[in-house]
C-alpha positions in Angstrom: 65.9 80.2 -54.9 67.3 83.7 -54.9 70.2 84.0 -52.5 70.5 87.0 -50.2 73.7 87.4 -48.3 72.2 89.4 -45.4 69.4 86.9 -44.9 71.7 83.9 -44.9 74.1 85.6 -42.5 71.3 86.3 -40.1 70.1 82.7 -40.2 73.6 81.4 -39.7 74.2 83.8 -36.9 71.2 82.5 -35.0 72.4 78.9 -35.5 75.9 79.8 -34.4 74.6 81.4 -31.2 72.6 78.2 -30.4 75.6 75.9 -30.8 78.5 75.8 -28.3 81.8 77.4 -29.2 84.7 75.3 -30.0 87.6 75.5 -27.7 91.0 76.8 -28.7 92.5 73.3 -28.5 90.0 72.0 -31.1 91.3 74.3 -33.8 93.1 72.8 -36.8 96.8 72.4 -36.2 99.3 74.4 -38.3 100.2 72.6 -41.4 103.8 71.6 -42.3 105.6 73.8 -44.9 105.9 70.7 -47.2 102.1 70.6 -47.6 102.0 74.3 -48.6 104.8 73.6 -51.2 102.8 70.7 -52.6 99.7 72.9 -52.8 101.5 75.6 -54.7 102.9 73.0 -57.1 99.5 71.6 -57.7 98.0 75.1 -58.4 100.8 76.0 -60.8 100.3 72.7 -62.6 96.6 73.4 -63.0 97.4 76.8 -64.3 99.9 75.4 -66.7 97.8 72.6 -68.2 94.5 74.5 -68.0 95.7 77.7 -69.7 93.0 78.0 -72.3 90.1 77.4 -69.9 91.5 79.7 -67.2 92.5 82.4 -69.7 89.1 82.4 -71.3 87.4 82.7 -68.0 89.7 85.6 -66.8 89.2 87.5 -70.0 85.5 87.1 -69.7 85.6 88.4 -66.1 87.6 91.5 -67.2 85.2 92.2 -70.1 82.2 91.7 -67.7 83.7 94.4 -65.4 84.2 96.7 -68.3 80.6 96.2 -69.6 79.0 96.4 -66.1 78.6 100.3 -66.2 77.1 100.0 -69.7 74.7 97.4 -68.5 73.7 99.6 -65.5 73.2 102.6 -67.9 70.8 100.6 -70.0 69.0 99.4 -66.9 68.4 103.0 -66.0 66.4 103.2 -69.3 64.1 100.6 -67.8 65.6 97.6 -69.8 65.6 94.3 -68.0 69.0 93.1 -66.8 69.2 90.3 -69.3 68.3 92.5 -72.3 70.7 95.3 -71.0 73.5 92.8 -70.8 72.8 91.4 -74.2 72.8 94.9 -75.8 76.1 95.7 -74.0 77.8 92.5 -75.3 76.5 93.1 -78.8 77.8 96.7 -78.8 81.2 95.3 -77.7 81.2 92.8 -80.5 80.2 95.5 -83.0 83.0 97.7 -81.8 85.6 94.9 -82.0 84.3 93.9 -85.5 84.5 97.5 -86.7 88.1 97.9 -85.4 89.1 94.6 -86.9 87.6 95.5 -90.3 89.1 99.0 -90.2 92.5 97.7 -89.1 92.5 95.1 -91.9 91.7 97.7 -94.5 94.4 100.0 -93.2 97.0 97.3 -93.1 96.1 96.2 -96.7 96.3 99.8 -97.9 99.6 100.3 -96.2 101.1 97.1 -97.7 99.7 98.1 -101.1 101.2 101.6 -101.0 104.5 100.8 -99.3 107.2 102.0 -101.7 110.4 100.2 -102.6 111.4 99.9 -99.0 109.1 96.9 -98.8 111.6 94.7 -100.5 114.4 96.1 -98.5 112.5 95.4 -95.2 111.8 91.9 -96.4 115.4 91.3 -97.4 116.7 92.5 -94.0 114.1 90.4 -92.1 115.0 87.3 -94.2 118.7 87.9 -93.6 118.1 88.3 -89.9 116.1 85.0 -89.8 118.8 83.2 -91.7 121.5 84.4 -89.4 119.4 83.4 -86.4 118.9 79.9 -87.8 122.6 79.7 -88.6 123.5 80.6 -85.0 121.0 78.1 -83.6 122.2 75.3 -85.9 126.0 75.7 -85.4 127.7 72.4 -85.1 129.6 71.9 -81.8 133.4 71.1 -82.0 132.9 67.6 -80.6 130.3 66.8 -83.3 132.7 68.1 -86.0 135.5 65.8 -84.8 133.3 62.6 -84.7 131.6 63.4 -88.0 128.2 62.9 -86.3 125.8 65.8 -86.6 122.9 65.9 -84.2 119.7 67.5 -85.4 118.5 70.3 -83.0 114.9 71.4 -83.1 114.5 75.2 -83.0 111.7 76.8 -81.1 109.7 79.5 -82.8 109.0 82.5 -80.6 105.4 82.7 -81.8 104.8 79.2 -80.5 105.9 80.4 -77.1 103.5 83.4 -77.1 100.6 81.2 -78.3 101.5 78.1 -76.2 98.5 76.4 -74.6 96.0 77.3 -77.3 97.3 74.6 -79.5 96.1 76.0 -82.8 94.2 78.7 -84.4 91.1 76.6 -84.3 91.4 76.0 -80.5 92.0 79.8 -80.0 88.9 80.7 -82.0 86.9 78.0 -80.1 88.0 79.5 -76.8 87.3 83.1 -77.9 83.8 82.1 -79.0 83.0 81.3 -75.4 84.0 84.8 -74.2 80.9 86.8 -75.1 78.6 84.1 -73.7 80.5 83.9 -70.4 80.6 87.7 -70.2 76.8 87.8 -70.8 76.0 85.3 -68.0 78.4 87.0 -65.6 76.6 90.2 -66.2 73.1 88.7 -65.7 74.0 86.5 -62.8 76.6 88.6 -61.0 74.6 89.0 -57.8 73.7 85.3 -57.6 77.3 84.3 -58.3 78.7 86.6 -55.7 76.2 85.5 -53.0 76.6 81.9 -53.9 80.4 82.2 -53.8 80.3 83.7 -50.3 78.1 80.8 -49.1 80.8 78.4 -50.0 82.9 79.6 -47.0 82.3 78.7 -43.4 80.1 81.2 -41.5 83.0 82.8 -39.6 84.8 83.6 -42.9 81.8 84.8 -45.0 82.2 88.4 -44.1 85.9 88.4 -45.0 85.0 86.6 -48.3 82.3 89.2 -49.0 84.7 92.1 -48.4 87.5 90.5 -50.4 85.3 89.9 -53.4 84.2 93.5 -53.3 87.7 94.8 -53.2 88.8 92.5 -56.1 85.8 93.8 -58.1 86.7 97.4 -57.5 90.3 96.7 -58.3 89.6 95.0 -61.6 87.0 97.7 -62.7 89.5 100.4 -61.8 92.3 98.6 -63.6 90.3 98.0 -66.8 88.7 101.5 -67.0 91.9 103.2 -66.1 94.0 101.4 -68.7 91.3 102.2 -71.3 91.3 105.9 -70.6 95.1 106.0 -70.4 95.3 104.2 -73.8 92.9 106.5 -75.4 94.7 109.6 -74.2 98.1 108.3 -75.3 96.6 107.2 -78.6 95.2 110.7 -79.3 98.4 112.4 -78.2 100.6 110.1 -80.4 98.2 110.6 -83.4 98.6 114.4 -83.1 102.4 114.3 -82.9 102.7 111.7 -85.7 100.4 113.8 -87.8 102.6 116.9 -87.3 105.6 114.8 -88.4 103.6 113.8 -91.6 103.9 110.1 -91.0 101.8 108.0 -93.3 98.7 106.4 -91.7 99.4 108.5 -88.5 95.7 108.2 -87.5 96.1 104.4 -87.4 99.6 104.0 -86.1 99.1 106.6 -83.3 96.5 104.5 -81.5 98.4 101.3 -82.0 101.5 102.9 -80.4 99.5 104.4 -77.6 97.9 101.1 -76.5 101.2 99.2 -77.0 102.7 101.5 -74.5 100.4 100.1 -71.8 102.3 96.8 -71.8 104.5 96.7 -68.7 108.2 97.2 -69.2 108.1 96.2 -72.9 105.5 98.8 -73.9 107.9 101.7 -74.4 110.0 99.7 -76.9 107.0 98.1 -78.7 105.3 101.5 -79.0 108.3 102.8 -81.0 108.1 100.1 -83.6 105.0 101.0 -85.6 105.8 104.7 -86.3 109.4 103.9 -87.1 108.3 101.1 -89.4 105.8 103.1 -91.4 108.1 106.1 -91.5 110.9 104.3 -93.3 111.7 106.4 -96.4 109.7 109.4 -95.0 111.5 110.4 -91.9 114.9 111.8 -91.3 117.1 111.3 -88.2 115.5 114.3 -86.6 112.0 112.9 -87.1 113.1 109.5 -85.7 114.4 111.3 -82.6 111.1 113.1 -82.3 109.2 109.8 -82.4 111.4 108.2 -79.8 111.1 111.3 -77.5 107.3 111.4 -77.9 106.8 107.7 -77.1 109.2 107.8 -74.2 107.8 111.1 -72.8 104.2 109.8 -73.0 105.2 106.6 -71.4 106.9 108.4 -68.5 103.9 110.8 -68.2 101.4 108.0 -68.0 103.5 106.0 -65.5 104.1 108.9 -63.1 100.9 111.0 -63.5 98.1 109.1 -65.2 98.4 105.7 -63.5 98.4 107.2 -60.0 95.5 109.4 -61.0 93.2 106.7 -62.5 94.4 103.6 -60.7 95.2 105.3 -57.4 96.1 102.8 -54.6 94.0 100.0 -56.0 96.9 97.8 -57.0 99.4 98.5 -54.2 102.0 96.3 -55.7 105.8 97.0 -55.5 107.9 96.9 -58.7 109.6 93.6 -57.7 106.2 91.9 -57.2 105.0 93.2 -60.6 108.2 92.0 -62.4 108.1 88.6 -60.8 104.4 88.3 -61.6 105.1 89.2 -65.3 107.9 86.6 -65.3 105.7 83.8 -63.7 102.5 84.4 -65.7 104.5 85.0 -68.9 106.2 81.7 -68.5 102.9 79.9 -67.8 100.7 81.5 -70.4 102.9 83.4 -72.8 101.5 86.7 -74.2 98.1 86.2 -72.5 100.0 85.8 -69.2 101.7 89.1 -69.7 98.4 90.8 -70.2 96.7 89.2 -67.2 99.7 89.2 -64.8 99.1 92.5 -63.0 95.3 92.0 -62.3 96.0 88.4 -61.2 98.8 89.4 -58.9 96.8 92.3 -57.5 93.9 90.0 -56.8 96.2 87.6 -55.0 97.5 90.4 -52.8 94.0 91.3 -51.8 93.3 87.7 -50.8 96.5 87.5 -48.9 95.7 90.7 -47.0 92.4 89.2 -45.7 93.7 85.7 -44.8 95.4 85.7 -41.4 98.0 83.1 -42.3 98.8 84.8 -45.6 99.1 88.4 -44.5 103.0 88.2 -44.5 102.9 87.3 -48.2 100.5 90.2 -48.9 102.8 92.6 -47.1 105.7 91.3 -49.2 103.8 92.0 -52.4 102.7 95.5 -51.2 104.4 98.8 -51.5 
């Protein structure tokens, strides 16, 4: 049966008017802070142990919001919603496959044509890894005196970034669900939204309906805004790197532009690709030009483009953003860093529309 929010609200309103109102004394008493603390711990535990499932679902939601305008455009051409959603998902897969193929070819060409500095880079990297391993495996003085050496396991930083997916097979398995979930979210979005609203008591359904609408608008604005900003910065970086005669500037420029979108770490990560490919080709002046270009574009996007495209959708203060990155990065590694801002912004929207949680929403806000 097709769910219609307005019809259900009208039926429930008539039922509510026919039943007596509850007195103020019958309201649920305020819970103790310990129960709230236990609830938070349980939620964090579920997020920690269910990383792959939750991350796959959230990535699917973000892609569904990105593909929603494409689906609507195909529906204008008189295509059914199911067929329009399928075409949108297939186009996305084609674009991703094309980018992966092009990136692989460019990376292979780069490695094949890299001059003698390849061996130098490898030697320096190997030396750095050996020094790091030596520092991690230093024997404490008390162990040297007793003659007993304890074996300490070292943690690989790549394991921390990919923690929760277990292995490449598990990651590929999770990624295989993303296009199907995005497709069903596009085809059943009205049903899912109406059914989700019906899960709440009648007096809270309007608030839930408005909250879901605001979260949807925030996510769509966040994804589309970041895509446009990344494209602009990629084009600008490509032009500058081309004028500096960097090898593979048309490839490195877009990588640097999109890396700059990563909060806080982006400005540093965006400098790595052009400097790496420019070893042996750039002088000190060119290196300074690359650094100035990346830093200038990052500041321009942060102070001009983000307010222009994202506006007041997020309404998060810098402290809340930093703590969100720290928390979700600890829980989900690299995937948590990518999803931290939309998750935190969605939490703020929920807090702003729940009476008891409004102080937390005000704390997260600007």
